[in-house]
mmCIF file as Biopython writes it, N, C-alpha, C and O atoms, coordinates in Angstrom:
data_model
#
loop_
_atom_site.group_PDB
_atom_site.id
_atom_site.type_symbol
_atom_site.label_atom_id
_atom_site.label_alt_id
_atom_site.label_comp_id
_atom_site.label_asym_id
_atom_site.label_entity_id
_atom_site.label_seq_id
_atom_site.pdbx_PDB_ins_code
_atom_site.Cartn_x
_atom_site.Cartn_y
_atom_site.Cartn_z
_atom_site.occupancy
_atom_site.B_iso_or_equiv
_atom_site.auth_seq_id
_atom_site.auth_asym_id
_atom_site.pdbx_PDB_model_num
ATOM 1   N N  . MET A ? 1  ? 0.853   -1.172 0.000  1.0 0.0 1  A 1 
ATOM 2   C CA . MET A ? 1  ? 0.000   0.000  0.000  1.0 0.0 1  A 1 
ATOM 3   C C  . MET A ? 1  ? 0.902   1.239  0.000  1.0 0.0 1  A 1 
ATOM 4   O O  . MET A ? 1  ? 1.750   1.395  0.879  1.0 0.0 1  A 1 
ATOM 5   N N  . ASN A ? 2  ? 0.715   2.109  -0.980 1.0 0.0 2  A 1 
ATOM 6   C CA . ASN A ? 2  ? 1.573   3.286  -1.049 1.0 0.0 2  A 1 
ATOM 7   C C  . ASN A ? 2  ? 1.061   4.388  -0.123 1.0 0.0 2  A 1 
ATOM 8   O O  . ASN A ? 2  ? -0.048  4.306  0.407  1.0 0.0 2  A 1 
ATOM 9   N N  . LYS A ? 3  ? 1.881   5.413  0.062  1.0 0.0 3  A 1 
ATOM 10  C CA . LYS A ? 3  ? 1.555   6.477  1.011  1.0 0.0 3  A 1 
ATOM 11  C C  . LYS A ? 3  ? 0.311   7.258  0.619  1.0 0.0 3  A 1 
ATOM 12  O O  . LYS A ? 3  ? -0.447  7.677  1.493  1.0 0.0 3  A 1 
ATOM 13  N N  . ALA A ? 4  ? 0.083   7.463  -0.667 1.0 0.0 4  A 1 
ATOM 14  C CA . ALA A ? 4  ? -1.104  8.205  -1.108 1.0 0.0 4  A 1 
ATOM 15  C C  . ALA A ? 4  ? -2.375  7.442  -0.757 1.0 0.0 4  A 1 
ATOM 16  O O  . ALA A ? 4  ? -3.371  8.046  -0.358 1.0 0.0 4  A 1 
ATOM 17  N N  . MET A ? 5  ? -2.349  6.143  -0.899 1.0 0.0 5  A 1 
ATOM 18  C CA . MET A ? 5  ? -3.521  5.326  -0.564 1.0 0.0 5  A 1 
ATOM 19  C C  . MET A ? 5  ? -3.776  5.334  0.946  1.0 0.0 5  A 1 
ATOM 20  O O  . MET A ? 5  ? -4.924  5.415  1.384  1.0 0.0 5  A 1 
ATOM 21  N N  . ILE A ? 6  ? -2.717  5.250  1.732  1.0 0.0 6  A 1 
ATOM 22  C CA . ILE A ? 6  ? -2.864  5.308  3.189  1.0 0.0 6  A 1 
ATOM 23  C C  . ILE A ? 6  ? -3.418  6.662  3.603  1.0 0.0 6  A 1 
ATOM 24  O O  . ILE A ? 6  ? -4.298  6.738  4.460  1.0 0.0 6  A 1 
ATOM 25  N N  . SER A ? 7  ? -2.912  7.727  3.000  1.0 0.0 7  A 1 
ATOM 26  C CA . SER A ? 7  ? -3.392  9.072  3.304  1.0 0.0 7  A 1 
ATOM 27  C C  . SER A ? 7  ? -4.873  9.205  2.980  1.0 0.0 7  A 1 
ATOM 28  O O  . SER A ? 7  ? -5.639  9.732  3.787  1.0 0.0 7  A 1 
ATOM 29  N N  . ARG A ? 8  ? -5.274  8.741  1.830  1.0 0.0 8  A 1 
ATOM 30  C CA . ARG A ? 8  ? -6.680  8.815  1.413  1.0 0.0 8  A 1 
ATOM 31  C C  . ARG A ? 8  ? -7.567  7.991  2.347  1.0 0.0 8  A 1 
ATOM 32  O O  . ARG A ? 8  ? -8.660  8.424  2.710  1.0 0.0 8  A 1 
ATOM 33  N N  . THR A ? 9  ? -7.101  6.815  2.733  1.0 0.0 9  A 1 
ATOM 34  C CA . THR A ? 9  ? -7.861  5.954  3.635  1.0 0.0 9  A 1 
ATOM 35  C C  . THR A ? 9  ? -8.043  6.609  5.000  1.0 0.0 9  A 1 
ATOM 36  O O  . THR A ? 9  ? -9.133  6.563  5.571  1.0 0.0 9  A 1 
ATOM 37  N N  . CYS A ? 10 ? -6.986  7.216  5.523  1.0 0.0 10 A 1 
ATOM 38  C CA . CYS A ? 10 ? -7.080  7.911  6.811  1.0 0.0 10 A 1 
ATOM 39  C C  . CYS A ? 10 ? -8.029  9.098  6.730  1.0 0.0 10 A 1 
ATOM 40  O O  . CYS A ? 10 ? -8.791  9.345  7.664  1.0 0.0 10 A 1 
ATOM 41  N N  . PHE A ? 11 ? -7.991  9.831  5.630  1.0 0.0 11 A 1 
ATOM 42  C CA . PHE A ? 11 ? -8.886  10.975 5.457  1.0 0.0 11 A 1 
ATOM 43  C C  . PHE A ? 11 ? -10.344 10.527 5.428  1.0 0.0 11 A 1 
ATOM 44  O O  . PHE A ? 11 ? -11.193 11.123 6.092  1.0 0.0 11 A 1 
ATOM 45  N N  . ILE A ? 12 ? -10.633 9.488  4.666  1.0 0.0 12 A 1 
ATOM 46  C CA . ILE A ? 12 ? -12.010 8.981  4.589  1.0 0.0 12 A 1 
ATOM 47  C C  . ILE A ? 12 ? -12.447 8.432  5.947  1.0 0.0 12 A 1 
ATOM 48  O O  . ILE A ? 12 ? -13.592 8.626  6.356  1.0 0.0 12 A 1 
ATOM 49  N N  . ALA A ? 13 ? -11.552 7.759  6.638  1.0 0.0 13 A 1 
ATOM 50  C CA . ALA A ? 13 ? -11.880 7.236  7.966  1.0 0.0 13 A 1 
ATOM 51  C C  . ALA A ? 13 ? -12.183 8.363  8.947  1.0 0.0 13 A 1 
ATOM 52  O O  . ALA A ? 13 ? -13.035 8.205  9.822  1.0 0.0 13 A 1 
ATOM 53  N N  . SER A ? 14 ? -11.498 9.497  8.814  1.0 0.0 14 A 1 
ATOM 54  C CA . SER A ? 14 ? -11.785 10.628 9.704  1.0 0.0 14 A 1 
ATOM 55  C C  . SER A ? 14 ? -13.178 11.181 9.445  1.0 0.0 14 A 1 
ATOM 56  O O  . SER A ? 14 ? -13.880 11.540 10.390 1.0 0.0 14 A 1 
ATOM 57  N N  . LEU A ? 15 ? -13.587 11.255 8.194  1.0 0.0 15 A 1 
ATOM 58  C CA . LEU A ? 15 ? -14.942 11.717 7.882  1.0 0.0 15 A 1 
ATOM 59  C C  . LEU A ? 15 ? -15.989 10.729 8.395  1.0 0.0 15 A 1 
ATOM 60  O O  . LEU A ? 15 ? -17.030 11.132 8.913  1.0 0.0 15 A 1 
ATOM 61  N N  . VAL A ? 16 ? -15.710 9.453  8.249  1.0 0.0 16 A 1 
ATOM 62  C CA . VAL A ? 16 ? -16.634 8.430  8.741  1.0 0.0 16 A 1 
ATOM 63  C C  . VAL A ? 16 ? -16.738 8.495  10.265 1.0 0.0 16 A 1 
ATOM 64  O O  . VAL A ? 16 ? -17.821 8.303  10.818 1.0 0.0 16 A 1 
ATOM 65  N N  . SER A ? 17 ? -15.626 8.762  10.948 1.0 0.0 17 A 1 
ATOM 66  C CA . SER A ? 17 ? -15.670 8.825  12.409 1.0 0.0 17 A 1 
ATOM 67  C C  . SER A ? 17 ? -16.524 9.991  12.895 1.0 0.0 17 A 1 
ATOM 68  O O  . SER A ? 17 ? -17.203 9.874  13.915 1.0 0.0 17 A 1 
ATOM 69  N N  . VAL A ? 18 ? -16.499 11.111 12.182 1.0 0.0 18 A 1 
ATOM 70  C CA . VAL A ? 18 ? -17.354 12.240 12.553 1.0 0.0 18 A 1 
ATOM 71  C C  . VAL A ? 18 ? -18.822 11.865 12.367 1.0 0.0 18 A 1 
ATOM 72  O O  . VAL A ? 18 ? -19.648 12.130 13.241 1.0 0.0 18 A 1 
ATOM 73  N N  . ALA A ? 19 ? -19.145 11.257 11.246 1.0 0.0 19 A 1 
ATOM 74  C CA . ALA A ? 19 ? -20.530 10.835 10.996 1.0 0.0 19 A 1 
ATOM 75  C C  . ALA A ? 19 ? -20.974 9.789  12.022 1.0 0.0 19 A 1 
ATOM 76  O O  . ALA A ? 19 ? -22.101 9.843  12.515 1.0 0.0 19 A 1 
ATOM 77  N N  . PHE A ? 20 ? -20.101 8.849  12.338 1.0 0.0 20 A 1 
ATOM 78  C CA . PHE A ? 20 ? -20.424 7.814  13.321 1.0 0.0 20 A 1 
ATOM 79  C C  . PHE A ? 20 ? -20.603 8.414  14.710 1.0 0.0 20 A 1 
ATOM 80  O O  . PHE A ? 20 ? -21.459 7.969  15.474 1.0 0.0 20 A 1 
ATOM 81  N N  . SER A ? 21 ? -19.801 9.422  15.037 1.0 0.0 21 A 1 
ATOM 82  C CA . SER A ? 21 ? -19.923 10.100 16.322 1.0 0.0 21 A 1 
ATOM 83  C C  . SER A ? 21 ? -21.280 10.781 16.459 1.0 0.0 21 A 1 
ATOM 84  O O  . SER A ? 21 ? -21.943 10.655 17.489 1.0 0.0 21 A 1 
ATOM 85  N N  . ILE A ? 22 ? -21.684 11.494 15.430 1.0 0.0 22 A 1 
ATOM 86  C CA . ILE A ? 22 ? -22.980 12.177 15.456 1.0 0.0 22 A 1 
ATOM 87  C C  . ILE A ? 22 ? -24.114 11.158 15.522 1.0 0.0 22 A 1 
ATOM 88  O O  . ILE A ? 22 ? -25.076 11.341 16.268 1.0 0.0 22 A 1 
ATOM 89  N N  . ALA A ? 23 ? -24.001 10.093 14.744 1.0 0.0 23 A 1 
ATOM 90  C CA . ALA A ? 23 ? -25.038 9.057  14.751 1.0 0.0 23 A 1 
ATOM 91  C C  . ALA A ? 23 ? -25.136 8.388  16.117 1.0 0.0 23 A 1 
ATOM 92  O O  . ALA A ? 23 ? -26.236 8.143  16.614 1.0 0.0 23 A 1 
ATOM 93  N N  . THR A ? 24 ? -23.998 8.095  16.718 1.0 0.0 24 A 1 
ATOM 94  C CA . THR A ? 24 ? -23.997 7.469  18.038 1.0 0.0 24 A 1 
ATOM 95  C C  . THR A ? 24 ? -24.644 8.380  19.065 1.0 0.0 24 A 1 
ATOM 96  O O  . THR A ? 24 ? -25.469 7.943  19.868 1.0 0.0 24 A 1 
ATOM 97  N N  . TRP A ? 25 ? -24.268 9.638  19.033 1.0 0.0 25 A 1 
ATOM 98  C CA . TRP A ? 25 ? -24.774 10.590 20.012 1.0 0.0 25 A 1 
ATOM 99  C C  . TRP A ? 25 ? -26.293 10.735 19.897 1.0 0.0 25 A 1 
ATOM 100 O O  . TRP A ? 25 ? -26.984 10.817 20.912 1.0 0.0 25 A 1 
ATOM 101 N N  . THR A ? 26 ? -26.809 10.768 18.685 1.0 0.0 26 A 1 
ATOM 102 C CA . THR A ? 26 ? -28.243 11.001 18.508 1.0 0.0 26 A 1 
ATOM 103 C C  . THR A ? 26 ? -29.078 9.726  18.575 1.0 0.0 26 A 1 
ATOM 104 O O  . THR A ? 26 ? -30.180 9.747  19.123 1.0 0.0 26 A 1 
ATOM 105 N N  . LEU A ? 27 ? -28.584 8.626  18.036 1.0 0.0 27 A 1 
ATOM 106 C CA . LEU A ? 27 ? -29.398 7.414  17.967 1.0 0.0 27 A 1 
ATOM 107 C C  . LEU A ? 27 ? -29.375 6.590  19.249 1.0 0.0 27 A 1 
ATOM 108 O O  . LEU A ? 27 ? -30.382 5.978  19.604 1.0 0.0 27 A 1 
ATOM 109 N N  . VAL A ? 28 ? -28.253 6.564  19.943 1.0 0.0 28 A 1 
ATOM 110 C CA . VAL A ? 28 ? -28.145 5.771  21.163 1.0 0.0 28 A 1 
ATOM 111 C C  . VAL A ? 28 ? -28.607 6.577  22.375 1.0 0.0 28 A 1 
ATOM 112 O O  . VAL A ? 28 ? -28.839 6.012  23.444 1.0 0.0 28 A 1 
ATOM 113 N N  . GLY A ? 29 ? -28.740 7.871  22.216 1.0 0.0 29 A 1 
ATOM 114 C CA . GLY A ? 29 ? -29.077 8.749  23.333 1.0 0.0 29 A 1 
ATOM 115 C C  . GLY A ? 29 ? -30.397 8.456  24.008 1.0 0.0 29 A 1 
ATOM 116 O O  . GLY A ? 29 ? -30.581 8.833  25.165 1.0 0.0 29 A 1 
ATOM 117 N N  . ASP A ? 30 ? -31.320 7.800  23.334 1.0 0.0 30 A 1 
ATOM 118 C CA . ASP A ? 30 ? -32.624 7.532  23.933 1.0 0.0 30 A 1 
ATOM 119 C C  . ASP A ? 30 ? -32.543 6.526  25.083 1.0 0.0 30 A 1 
ATOM 120 O O  . ASP A ? 30 ? -33.233 6.675  26.091 1.0 0.0 30 A 1 
ATOM 121 N N  . SER A ? 31 ? -31.711 5.514  24.932 1.0 0.0 31 A 1 
ATOM 122 C CA . SER A ? 31 ? -31.640 4.476  25.958 1.0 0.0 31 A 1 
ATOM 123 C C  . SER A ? 31 ? -30.758 4.884  27.145 1.0 0.0 31 A 1 
ATOM 124 O O  . SER A ? 31 ? -31.116 4.627  28.295 1.0 0.0 31 A 1 
ATOM 125 N N  . ASP A ? 32 ? -29.632 5.503  26.881 1.0 0.0 32 A 1 
ATOM 126 C CA . ASP A ? 32 ? -28.723 5.937  27.950 1.0 0.0 32 A 1 
ATOM 127 C C  . ASP A ? 32 ? -27.994 7.194  27.491 1.0 0.0 32 A 1 
ATOM 128 O O  . ASP A ? 32 ? -26.921 7.098  26.895 1.0 0.0 32 A 1 
ATOM 129 N N  . PRO A ? 33 ? -28.560 8.375  27.759 1.0 0.0 33 A 1 
ATOM 130 C CA . PRO A ? 33 ? -27.992 9.617  27.212 1.0 0.0 33 A 1 
ATOM 131 C C  . PRO A ? 33 ? -26.550 9.894  27.645 1.0 0.0 33 A 1 
ATOM 132 O O  . PRO A ? 33 ? -25.745 10.366 26.842 1.0 0.0 33 A 1 
ATOM 133 N N  . ALA A ? 34 ? -26.217 9.604  28.906 1.0 0.0 34 A 1 
ATOM 134 C CA . ALA A ? 34 ? -24.865 9.903  29.386 1.0 0.0 34 A 1 
ATOM 135 C C  . ALA A ? 34 ? -23.826 9.042  28.668 1.0 0.0 34 A 1 
ATOM 136 O O  . ALA A ? 34 ? -22.779 9.539  28.254 1.0 0.0 34 A 1 
ATOM 137 N N  . HIS A ? 35 ? -24.118 7.761  28.525 1.0 0.0 35 A 1 
ATOM 138 C CA . HIS A ? 35 ? -23.179 6.866  27.840 1.0 0.0 35 A 1 
ATOM 139 C C  . HIS A ? 35 ? -23.055 7.242  26.361 1.0 0.0 35 A 1 
ATOM 140 O O  . HIS A ? 35 ? -21.957 7.238  25.806 1.0 0.0 35 A 1 
ATOM 141 N N  . ALA A ? 36 ? -24.176 7.563  25.734 1.0 0.0 36 A 1 
ATOM 142 C CA . ALA A ? 36 ? -24.153 7.938  24.314 1.0 0.0 36 A 1 
ATOM 143 C C  . ALA A ? 36 ? -23.325 9.197  24.103 1.0 0.0 36 A 1 
ATOM 144 O O  . ALA A ? 36 ? -22.586 9.302  23.124 1.0 0.0 36 A 1 
ATOM 145 N N  . GLU A ? 37 ? -23.448 10.150 25.016 1.0 0.0 37 A 1 
ATOM 146 C CA . GLU A ? 37 ? -22.676 11.391 24.891 1.0 0.0 37 A 1 
ATOM 147 C C  . GLU A ? 37 ? -21.185 11.118 25.020 1.0 0.0 37 A 1 
ATOM 148 O O  . GLU A ? 37 ? -20.391 11.596 24.210 1.0 0.0 37 A 1 
ATOM 149 N N  . ARG A ? 38 ? -20.807 10.355 26.029 1.0 0.0 38 A 1 
ATOM 150 C CA . ARG A ? 38 ? -19.379 10.050 26.223 1.0 0.0 38 A 1 
ATOM 151 C C  . ARG A ? 38 ? -18.806 9.247  25.058 1.0 0.0 38 A 1 
ATOM 152 O O  . ARG A ? 38 ? -17.703 9.534  24.594 1.0 0.0 38 A 1 
ATOM 153 N N  . PHE A ? 39 ? -19.542 8.246  24.585 1.0 0.0 39 A 1 
ATOM 154 C CA . PHE A ? 39 ? -19.054 7.428  23.476 1.0 0.0 39 A 1 
ATOM 155 C C  . PHE A ? 39 ? -18.990 8.237  22.187 1.0 0.0 39 A 1 
ATOM 156 O O  . PHE A ? 39 ? -18.068 8.063  21.391 1.0 0.0 39 A 1 
ATOM 157 N N  . GLY A ? 40 ? -19.969 9.124  21.974 1.0 0.0 40 A 1 
ATOM 158 C CA . GLY A ? 40 ? -19.953 9.995  20.799 1.0 0.0 40 A 1 
ATOM 159 C C  . GLY A ? 40 ? -18.739 10.912 20.795 1.0 0.0 40 A 1 
ATOM 160 O O  . GLY A ? 40 ? -18.104 11.115 19.760 1.0 0.0 40 A 1 
ATOM 161 N N  . ILE A ? 41 ? -18.423 11.464 21.964 1.0 0.0 41 A 1 
ATOM 162 C CA . ILE A ? 41 ? -17.239 12.325 22.072 1.0 0.0 41 A 1 
ATOM 163 C C  . ILE A ? 41 ? -15.968 11.507 21.851 1.0 0.0 41 A 1 
ATOM 164 O O  . ILE A ? 41 ? -15.051 11.962 21.167 1.0 0.0 41 A 1 
ATOM 165 N N  . PHE A ? 42 ? -15.906 10.301 22.424 1.0 0.0 42 A 1 
ATOM 166 C CA . PHE A ? 42 ? -14.739 9.437  22.249 1.0 0.0 42 A 1 
ATOM 167 C C  . PHE A ? 42 ? -14.489 9.135  20.771 1.0 0.0 42 A 1 
ATOM 168 O O  . PHE A ? 42 ? -13.359 9.238  20.294 1.0 0.0 42 A 1 
ATOM 169 N N  . VAL A ? 43 ? -15.531 8.767  20.064 1.0 0.0 43 A 1 
ATOM 170 C CA . VAL A ? 43 ? -15.389 8.462  18.635 1.0 0.0 43 A 1 
ATOM 171 C C  . VAL A ? 43 ? -15.042 9.729  17.860 1.0 0.0 43 A 1 
ATOM 172 O O  . VAL A ? 43 ? -14.268 9.674  16.905 1.0 0.0 43 A 1 
ATOM 173 N N  . GLY A ? 44 ? -15.603 10.869 18.258 1.0 0.0 44 A 1 
ATOM 174 C CA . GLY A ? 44 ? -15.307 12.135 17.595 1.0 0.0 44 A 1 
ATOM 175 C C  . GLY A ? 44 ? -13.846 12.544 17.726 1.0 0.0 44 A 1 
ATOM 176 O O  . GLY A ? 44 ? -13.324 13.279 16.888 1.0 0.0 44 A 1 
ATOM 177 N N  . LEU A ? 45 ? -13.193 12.070 18.772 1.0 0.0 45 A 1 
ATOM 178 C CA . LEU A ? 45 ? -11.778 12.396 18.957 1.0 0.0 45 A 1 
ATOM 179 C C  . LEU A ? 45 ? -10.864 11.618 18.019 1.0 0.0 45 A 1 
ATOM 180 O O  . LEU A ? 45 ? -9.679  11.932 17.911 1.0 0.0 45 A 1 
ATOM 181 N N  . TRP A ? 46 ? -11.395 10.617 17.349 1.0 0.0 46 A 1 
ATOM 182 C CA . TRP A ? 46 ? -10.586 9.883  16.373 1.0 0.0 46 A 1 
ATOM 183 C C  . TRP A ? 46 ? -10.265 10.744 15.155 1.0 0.0 46 A 1 
ATOM 184 O O  . TRP A ? 46 ? -9.210  10.583 14.541 1.0 0.0 46 A 1 
ATOM 185 N N  . ALA A ? 47 ? -11.168 11.653 14.804 1.0 0.0 47 A 1 
ATOM 186 C CA . ALA A ? 47 ? -11.016 12.433 13.567 1.0 0.0 47 A 1 
ATOM 187 C C  . ALA A ? 47 ? -9.705  13.223 13.513 1.0 0.0 47 A 1 
ATOM 188 O O  . ALA A ? 47 ? -9.004  13.145 12.504 1.0 0.0 47 A 1 
ATOM 189 N N  . PRO A ? 48 ? -9.342  13.990 14.566 1.0 0.0 48 A 1 
ATOM 190 C CA . PRO A ? 48 ? -8.071  14.731 14.470 1.0 0.0 48 A 1 
ATOM 191 C C  . PRO A ? 48 ? -6.856  13.817 14.327 1.0 0.0 48 A 1 
ATOM 192 O O  . PRO A ? 48 ? -5.909  14.143 13.612 1.0 0.0 48 A 1 
ATOM 193 N N  . THR A ? 49 ? -6.887  12.679 15.007 1.0 0.0 49 A 1 
ATOM 194 C CA . THR A ? 49 ? -5.774  11.734 14.898 1.0 0.0 49 A 1 
ATOM 195 C C  . THR A ? 49 ? -5.661  11.186 13.481 1.0 0.0 49 A 1 
ATOM 196 O O  . THR A ? 49 ? -4.569  11.117 12.916 1.0 0.0 49 A 1 
ATOM 197 N N  . LEU A ? 50 ? -6.795  10.799 12.916 1.0 0.0 50 A 1 
ATOM 198 C CA . LEU A ? 50 ? -6.789  10.267 11.553 1.0 0.0 50 A 1 
ATOM 199 C C  . LEU A ? 50 ? -6.403  11.337 10.537 1.0 0.0 50 A 1 
ATOM 200 O O  . LEU A ? 50 ? -5.721  11.039 9.557  1.0 0.0 50 A 1 
ATOM 201 N N  . MET A ? 51 ? -6.833  12.581 10.758 1.0 0.0 51 A 1 
ATOM 202 C CA . MET A ? 51 ? -6.434  13.679 9.859  1.0 0.0 51 A 1 
ATOM 203 C C  . MET A ? 51 ? -4.925  13.912 9.944  1.0 0.0 51 A 1 
ATOM 204 O O  . MET A ? 51 ? -4.267  14.146 8.931  1.0 0.0 51 A 1 
ATOM 205 N N  . GLY A ? 52 ? -4.389  13.846 11.156 1.0 0.0 52 A 1 
ATOM 206 C CA . GLY A ? 52 ? -2.944  13.990 11.315 1.0 0.0 52 A 1 
ATOM 207 C C  . GLY A ? 52 ? -2.179  12.888 10.606 1.0 0.0 52 A 1 
ATOM 208 O O  . GLY A ? 52 ? -1.146  13.139 9.985  1.0 0.0 52 A 1 
ATOM 209 N N  . MET A ? 53 ? -2.687  11.673 10.698 1.0 0.0 53 A 1 
ATOM 210 C CA . MET A ? 53 ? -2.050  10.566 9.983  1.0 0.0 53 A 1 
ATOM 211 C C  . MET A ? 53 ? -2.151  10.764 8.475  1.0 0.0 53 A 1 
ATOM 212 O O  . MET A ? 53 ? -1.206  10.467 7.744  1.0 0.0 53 A 1 
ATOM 213 N N  . ALA A ? 54 ? -3.299  11.266 8.006  1.0 0.0 54 A 1 
ATOM 214 C CA . ALA A ? 54 ? -3.461  11.525 6.569  1.0 0.0 54 A 1 
ATOM 215 C C  . ALA A ? 54 ? -2.447  12.560 6.101  1.0 0.0 54 A 1 
ATOM 216 O O  . ALA A ? 54 ? -1.838  12.402 5.042  1.0 0.0 54 A 1 
ATOM 217 N N  . ASN A ? 55 ? -2.265  13.621 6.890  1.0 0.0 55 A 1 
ATOM 218 C CA . ASN A ? 55 ? -1.281  14.646 6.524  1.0 0.0 55 A 1 
ATOM 219 C C  . ASN A ? 55 ? 0.141   14.097 6.566  1.0 0.0 55 A 1 
ATOM 220 O O  . ASN A ? 55 ? 0.970   14.455 5.730  1.0 0.0 55 A 1 
ATOM 221 N N  . HIS A ? 56 ? 0.422   13.236 7.527  1.0 0.0 56 A 1 
ATOM 222 C CA . HIS A ? 56 ? 1.764   12.652 7.629  1.0 0.0 56 A 1 
ATOM 223 C C  . HIS A ? 56 ? 2.090   11.809 6.393  1.0 0.0 56 A 1 
ATOM 224 O O  . HIS A ? 56 ? 3.179   11.920 5.829  1.0 0.0 56 A 1 
ATOM 225 N N  . PHE A ? 57 ? 1.159   10.983 5.986  1.0 0.0 57 A 1 
ATOM 226 C CA . PHE A ? 57 ? 1.407   10.103 4.849  1.0 0.0 57 A 1 
ATOM 227 C C  . PHE A ? 57 ? 1.275   10.816 3.508  1.0 0.0 57 A 1 
ATOM 228 O O  . PHE A ? 57 ? 1.749   10.320 2.486  1.0 0.0 57 A 1 
ATOM 229 N N  . LYS A ? 58 ? 0.627   11.981 3.515  1.0 0.0 58 A 1 
ATOM 230 C CA . LYS A ? 58 ? 0.510   12.743 2.263  1.0 0.0 58 A 1 
ATOM 231 C C  . LYS A ? 58 ? 1.897   13.183 1.804  1.0 0.0 58 A 1 
ATOM 232 O O  . LYS A ? 58 ? 2.225   13.086 0.622  1.0 0.0 58 A 1 
ATOM 233 N N  . GLY A ? 59 ? 2.702   13.664 2.736  1.0 0.0 59 A 1 
ATOM 234 C CA . GLY A ? 59 ? 4.101   13.967 2.484  1.0 0.0 59 A 1 
ATOM 235 C C  . GLY A ? 59 ? 4.399   14.863 1.301  1.0 0.0 59 A 1 
ATOM 236 O O  . GLY A ? 59 ? 5.166   14.486 0.415  1.0 0.0 59 A 1 
ATOM 237 N N  . ASP A ? 60 ? 3.805   16.039 1.275  1.0 0.0 60 A 1 
ATOM 238 C CA . ASP A ? 60 ? 4.067   16.980 0.171  1.0 0.0 60 A 1 
ATOM 239 C C  . ASP A ? 60 ? 5.496   17.284 0.122  1.0 0.0 60 A 1 
ATOM 240 O O  . ASP A ? 60 ? 5.934   18.055 -0.732 1.0 0.0 60 A 1 
#
């Protein structure tokens, strides 16, 4: 797997993590709002890490 492919994969994964975070926060919130909020925030924190990895492997 070359660096451009890894960079693209990390970028797409960061976008998916934001969408998954929002979905978790809103859809799971009915059964246990506190847990859904914490888990949504936890998943949302993946995005900056994945974006950083995407920038690292982009290597302009």
